[in-house]
DOTIRO-616944 format. One record per residue: residue number from 0; x negated, y negated, z of N, C-alpha, C in turn. Coordinates in nm, 2 decimals. Example, Ala and Ser with C-alpha at 12.3 -4.5 7.8 and 13.67 -1.06 7.14 Angstrom:
! DOTIRO-616944
<rec 0,<-1.32,0.57,0.78>,<-1.23,0.45,0.78>,<-1.32,0.33,0.78>>
<rec 1,<-1.28,0.22,0.71>,<-1.37,0.11,0.71>,<-1.29,0.00,0.79>>
//
This chain:
! DOTIRO-616944
<rec 0,<-5.92,28.13,-17.37>,<-6.04,28.16,-17.30>,<-6.16,28.09,-17.37>>
<rec 1,<-6.24,28.02,-17.30>,<-6.35,27.95,-17.35>,<-6.48,28.04,-17.36>>
<rec 2,<-6.52,28.06,-17.49>,<-6.63,28.15,-17.51>,<-6.76,28.08,-17.55>>
<rec 3,<-6.76,27.96,-17.51>,<-6.87,27.87,-17.55>,<-7.01,27.92,-17.51>>
<rec 4,<-7.01,27.98,-17.38>,<-7.14,28.03,-17.34>,<-7.15,28.18,-17.33>>
<rec 5,<-7.04,28.24,-17.39>,<-7.05,28.40,-17.40>,<-7.15,28.44,-17.50>>
<rec 6,<-7.23,28.54,-17.47>,<-7.33,28.60,-17.56>,<-7.29,28.74,-17.59>>
<rec 7,<-7.31,28.79,-17.72>,<-7.28,28.92,-17.75>,<-7.37,29.02,-17.68>>
<rec 8,<-7.48,28.98,-17.63>,<-7.57,29.07,-17.55>,<-7.50,29.12,-17.42>>
<rec 9,<-7.41,29.05,-17.37>,<-7.33,29.10,-17.25>,<-7.26,29.22,-17.27>>
<rec 10,<-7.20,29.24,-17.39>,<-7.13,29.37,-17.42>,<-7.23,29.48,-17.45>>
<rec 11,<-7.34,29.45,-17.51>,<-7.45,29.55,-17.52>,<-7.49,29.61,-17.39>>
<rec 12,<-7.51,29.52,-17.29>,<-7.54,29.56,-17.16>,<-7.43,29.63,-17.09>>
<rec 13,<-7.31,29.58,-17.10>,<-7.20,29.65,-17.04>,<-7.19,29.80,-17.09>>
<rec 14,<-7.21,29.82,-17.23>,<-7.21,29.95,-17.28>,<-7.32,30.04,-17.22>>
<rec 15,<-7.43,29.99,-17.21>,<-7.55,30.06,-17.15>,<-7.52,30.10,-17.01>>
<rec 16,<-7.46,30.01,-16.93>,<-7.43,30.04,-16.79>,<-7.33,30.15,-16.78>>
<rec 17,<-7.24,30.17,-16.87>,<-7.14,30.27,-16.86>,<-7.17,30.40,-16.95>>
<rec 18,<-7.29,30.40,-17.01>,<-7.33,30.51,-17.09>,<-7.35,30.63,-16.99>>
<rec 19,<-7.27,30.75,-17.03>,<-7.28,30.86,-16.94>,<-7.42,30.92,-16.93>>
<rec 20,<-7.51,30.89,-17.02>,<-7.65,30.94,-17.01>,<-7.73,30.86,-16.90>>
<rec 21,<-7.67,30.75,-16.85>,<-7.73,30.67,-16.75>,<-7.88,30.62,-16.79>>
<rec 22,<-7.90,30.55,-16.90>,<-8.03,30.51,-16.94>,<-8.09,30.42,-16.83>>
<rec 23,<-8.22,30.41,-16.83>,<-8.29,30.32,-16.73>,<-8.32,30.19,-16.79>>
<rec 24,<-8.30,30.16,-16.92>,<-8.31,30.04,-16.97>,<-8.21,30.01,-17.09>>
<rec 25,<-8.20,29.89,-17.13>,<-8.12,29.86,-17.24>,<-8.19,29.77,-17.35>>
<rec 26,<-8.17,29.81,-17.47>,<-8.24,29.73,-17.58>,<-8.14,29.64,-17.64>>
<rec 27,<-8.17,29.51,-17.63>,<-8.08,29.40,-17.69>,<-8.11,29.40,-17.85>>
<rec 28,<-8.02,29.34,-17.92>,<-8.02,29.33,-18.07>,<-8.16,29.27,-18.11>>
<rec 29,<-8.22,29.18,-18.03>,<-8.35,29.12,-18.08>,<-8.47,29.21,-18.04>>
<rec 30,<-8.45,29.33,-17.99>,<-8.55,29.42,-17.95>,<-8.60,29.40,-17.81>>
<rec 31,<-8.55,29.31,-17.74>,<-8.59,29.29,-17.59>,<-8.54,29.41,-17.52>>
<rec 32,<-8.62,29.46,-17.43>,<-8.58,29.57,-17.34>,<-8.57,29.52,-17.20>>
<rec 33,<-8.46,29.55,-17.13>,<-8.44,29.51,-17.00>,<-8.41,29.63,-16.91>>
<rec 34,<-8.47,29.64,-16.79>,<-8.45,29.75,-16.70>,<-8.30,29.74,-16.64>>
<rec 35,<-8.25,29.86,-16.63>,<-8.12,29.87,-16.55>,<-8.16,29.91,-16.41>>
<rec 36,<-8.11,29.83,-16.32>,<-8.16,29.85,-16.18>,<-8.03,29.90,-16.09>>
<rec 37,<-8.06,29.95,-15.98>,<-7.96,30.00,-15.89>,<-7.96,29.90,-15.77>>
<rec 38,<-7.85,29.85,-15.74>,<-7.84,29.76,-15.63>,<-7.86,29.82,-15.49>>
<rec 39,<-7.97,29.80,-15.42>,<-7.99,29.85,-15.29>,<-7.97,30.00,-15.29>>
<rec 40,<-7.91,30.05,-15.19>,<-7.88,30.19,-15.17>,<-7.74,30.23,-15.23>>
<rec 41,<-7.68,30.13,-15.30>,<-7.54,30.16,-15.34>,<-7.55,30.23,-15.48>>
<rec 42,<-7.44,30.27,-15.53>,<-7.42,30.34,-15.66>,<-7.41,30.25,-15.78>>
<rec 43,<-7.38,30.12,-15.76>,<-7.36,30.04,-15.88>,<-7.49,29.99,-15.95>>
<rec 44,<-7.49,29.97,-16.07>,<-7.61,29.93,-16.15>,<-7.59,29.80,-16.21>>
<rec 45,<-7.70,29.72,-16.24>,<-7.69,29.60,-16.30>,<-7.81,29.56,-16.38>>
<rec 46,<-7.80,29.46,-16.46>,<-7.91,29.41,-16.55>,<-7.92,29.26,-16.52>>
<rec 47,<-8.04,29.21,-16.49>,<-8.06,29.07,-16.49>,<-8.11,29.03,-16.62>>
<rec 48,<-8.04,28.93,-16.68>,<-8.07,28.89,-16.82>,<-8.09,28.74,-16.82>>
<rec 49,<-8.22,28.70,-16.83>,<-8.25,28.56,-16.85>,<-8.28,28.53,-17.00>>
<rec 50,<-8.19,28.43,-17.05>,<-8.21,28.40,-17.19>,<-8.28,28.27,-17.21>>
<rec 51,<-8.32,28.20,-17.10>,<-8.42,28.09,-17.11>,<-8.48,28.08,-16.96>>
<rec 52,<-8.57,27.99,-16.95>,<-8.63,27.98,-16.82>,<-8.55,27.95,-16.71>>
<rec 53,<-8.44,27.87,-16.74>,<-8.34,27.83,-16.64>,<-8.21,27.88,-16.65>>
<rec 54,<-8.17,27.96,-16.75>,<-8.04,28.02,-16.76>,<-8.04,28.17,-16.77>>
<rec 55,<-7.94,28.22,-16.71>,<-7.93,28.37,-16.72>,<-7.80,28.42,-16.64>>
<rec 56,<-7.78,28.56,-16.65>,<-7.67,28.62,-16.58>,<-7.71,28.74,-16.54>>
<rec 57,<-7.63,28.79,-16.44>,<-7.64,28.93,-16.40>,<-7.52,29.01,-16.45>>
<rec 58,<-7.54,29.12,-16.52>,<-7.42,29.20,-16.56>,<-7.42,29.32,-16.47>>
<rec 59,<-7.31,29.34,-16.41>,<-7.30,29.44,-16.30>,<-7.18,29.53,-16.33>>
<rec 60,<-7.20,29.65,-16.31>,<-7.08,29.75,-16.32>,<-7.00,29.73,-16.19>>
<rec 61,<-6.88,29.76,-16.20>,<-6.79,29.76,-16.08>,<-6.84,29.86,-15.97>>
<rec 62,<-6.85,29.81,-15.86>,<-6.89,29.90,-15.74>,<-6.76,29.97,-15.70>>
<rec 63,<-6.76,30.10,-15.73>,<-6.63,30.18,-15.70>,<-6.62,30.20,-15.55>>
<rec 64,<-6.71,30.17,-15.47>,<-6.70,30.19,-15.32>,<-6.64,30.07,-15.25>>
<rec 65,<-6.61,29.96,-15.33>,<-6.55,29.84,-15.27>,<-6.39,29.86,-15.26>>
<rec 66,<-6.33,29.82,-15.16>,<-6.19,29.82,-15.16>,<-6.11,29.71,-15.23>>
<rec 67,<-6.09,29.74,-15.36>,<-6.03,29.64,-15.45>,<-5.95,29.71,-15.56>>
<rec 68,<-5.87,29.63,-15.63>,<-5.79,29.68,-15.74>,<-5.89,29.72,-15.85>>
<rec 69,<-6.00,29.64,-15.87>,<-6.09,29.68,-15.98>,<-6.16,29.80,-15.95>>
<rec 70,<-6.19,29.83,-15.82>,<-6.26,29.96,-15.78>,<-6.16,30.07,-15.81>>
<rec 71,<-6.03,30.05,-15.78>,<-5.94,30.15,-15.81>,<-5.93,30.19,-15.96>>
<rec 72,<-5.93,30.08,-16.03>,<-5.93,30.10,-16.18>,<-6.05,30.17,-16.23>>
<rec 73,<-6.17,30.13,-16.18>,<-6.29,30.20,-16.22>,<-6.29,30.34,-16.18>>
<rec 74,<-6.25,30.38,-16.06>,<-6.23,30.52,-16.02>,<-6.14,30.60,-16.11>>
<rec 75,<-6.05,30.53,-16.17>,<-5.95,30.60,-16.26>,<-6.01,30.61,-16.41>>
<rec 76,<-6.14,30.56,-16.42>,<-6.20,30.57,-16.55>,<-6.22,30.45,-16.64>>
<rec 77,<-6.16,30.34,-16.60>,<-6.19,30.22,-16.68>,<-6.34,30.18,-16.66>>
<rec 78,<-6.39,30.12,-16.76>,<-6.53,30.07,-16.76>,<-6.53,29.92,-16.73>>
<rec 79,<-6.57,29.88,-16.61>,<-6.55,29.74,-16.57>,<-6.69,29.69,-16.53>>
<rec 80,<-6.72,29.57,-16.59>,<-6.84,29.50,-16.57>,<-6.81,29.36,-16.53>>
<rec 81,<-6.89,29.30,-16.45>,<-6.89,29.15,-16.42>,<-7.01,29.09,-16.47>>
<rec 82,<-6.99,28.97,-16.53>,<-7.10,28.89,-16.58>,<-7.09,28.77,-16.50>>
<rec 83,<-7.20,28.75,-16.42>,<-7.21,28.64,-16.32>,<-7.33,28.56,-16.35>>
<rec 84,<-7.32,28.42,-16.34>,<-7.43,28.33,-16.37>,<-7.53,28.35,-16.26>>
<rec 85,<-7.66,28.36,-16.29>,<-7.76,28.36,-16.19>,<-7.77,28.22,-16.12>>
<rec 86,<-7.80,28.22,-15.99>,<-7.81,28.10,-15.92>,<-7.90,27.99,-15.99>>
<rec 87,<-7.85,27.87,-16.01>,<-7.93,27.77,-16.06>,<-7.93,27.78,-16.22>>
<rec 88,<-7.85,27.87,-16.28>,<-7.85,27.88,-16.42>,<-7.79,27.76,-16.50>>
<rec 89,<-7.70,27.69,-16.43>,<-7.64,27.58,-16.50>,<-7.51,27.63,-16.57>>
<rec 90,<-7.47,27.76,-16.57>,<-7.36,27.80,-16.63>,<-7.24,27.79,-16.53>>
<rec 91,<-7.13,27.76,-16.58>,<-7.02,27.72,-16.49>,<-6.92,27.83,-16.47>>
<rec 92,<-6.93,27.94,-16.54>,<-6.83,28.05,-16.53>,<-6.90,28.18,-16.58>>
<rec 93,<-6.83,28.29,-16.55>,<-6.87,28.42,-16.59>,<-6.76,28.49,-16.66>>
<rec 94,<-6.77,28.62,-16.67>,<-6.67,28.70,-16.75>,<-6.64,28.83,-16.69>>
<rec 95,<-6.53,28.89,-16.71>,<-6.50,29.02,-16.67>,<-6.48,29.10,-16.80>>
<rec 96,<-6.54,29.21,-16.81>,<-6.54,29.30,-16.93>,<-6.48,29.43,-16.88>>
<rec 97,<-6.36,29.48,-16.95>,<-6.30,29.60,-16.92>,<-6.29,29.68,-17.05>>
<rec 98,<-6.34,29.80,-17.05>,<-6.33,29.88,-17.16>,<-6.37,29.82,-17.29>>
<rec 99,<-6.49,29.76,-17.29>,<-6.55,29.69,-17.40>,<-6.48,29.57,-17.46>>
<rec 100,<-6.39,29.50,-17.38>,<-6.32,29.39,-17.42>,<-6.33,29.28,-17.31>>
<rec 101,<-6.36,29.16,-17.35>,<-6.36,29.05,-17.25>,<-6.22,29.03,-17.20>>
<rec 102,<-6.20,29.06,-17.07>,<-6.07,29.06,-17.01>,<-6.04,28.93,-16.95>>
<rec 103,<-6.13,28.85,-16.90>,<-6.10,28.73,-16.84>,<-6.23,28.64,-16.83>>
<rec 104,<-6.21,28.51,-16.82>,<-6.32,28.42,-16.78>,<-6.30,28.38,-16.65>>
<rec 105,<-6.41,28.38,-16.57>,<-6.40,28.36,-16.42>,<-6.47,28.23,-16.39>>
<rec 106,<-6.41,28.15,-16.31>,<-6.47,28.03,-16.26>,<-6.58,28.07,-16.16>>
<rec 107,<-6.68,28.01,-16.16>,<-6.80,28.03,-16.07>,<-6.76,27.99,-15.93>>
<rec 108,<-6.78,28.07,-15.83>,<-6.75,28.03,-15.69>,<-6.87,27.97,-15.63>>
<rec 109,<-6.86,27.84,-15.59>,<-6.98,27.78,-15.53>,<-7.04,27.85,-15.42>>
<rec 110,<-7.18,27.86,-15.41>,<-7.24,27.92,-15.30>,<-7.22,27.84,-15.17>>
<rec 111,<-7.20,27.91,-15.06>,<-7.18,27.83,-14.94>,<-7.31,27.87,-14.85>>
<rec 112,<-7.34,27.77,-14.77>,<-7.46,27.79,-14.69>,<-7.42,27.82,-14.54>>
//
């Protein structure tokens, strides 16, 4: 697995998203505070993390209302987060984090118009 662009902040955000206390923000090791947002009317939460003007990711907890094997696993108690490059960030891939471990590196799916 290529961890060239992986940042330890992703795991900090993952842990905050799955904190039973459901905090409204996450504090990164450098003291930066980022809001934890809720996606539309759904139940899943995410953090938008820009680490430069042109680069960043969205770290999202697994939406348990989606029909997928990852939703099934999350409903059974696994803590699953997706790290996806923000559009135009220049990053070529993201990551899947399960129970505080990087489970997989994901190739970015090109946007279609």
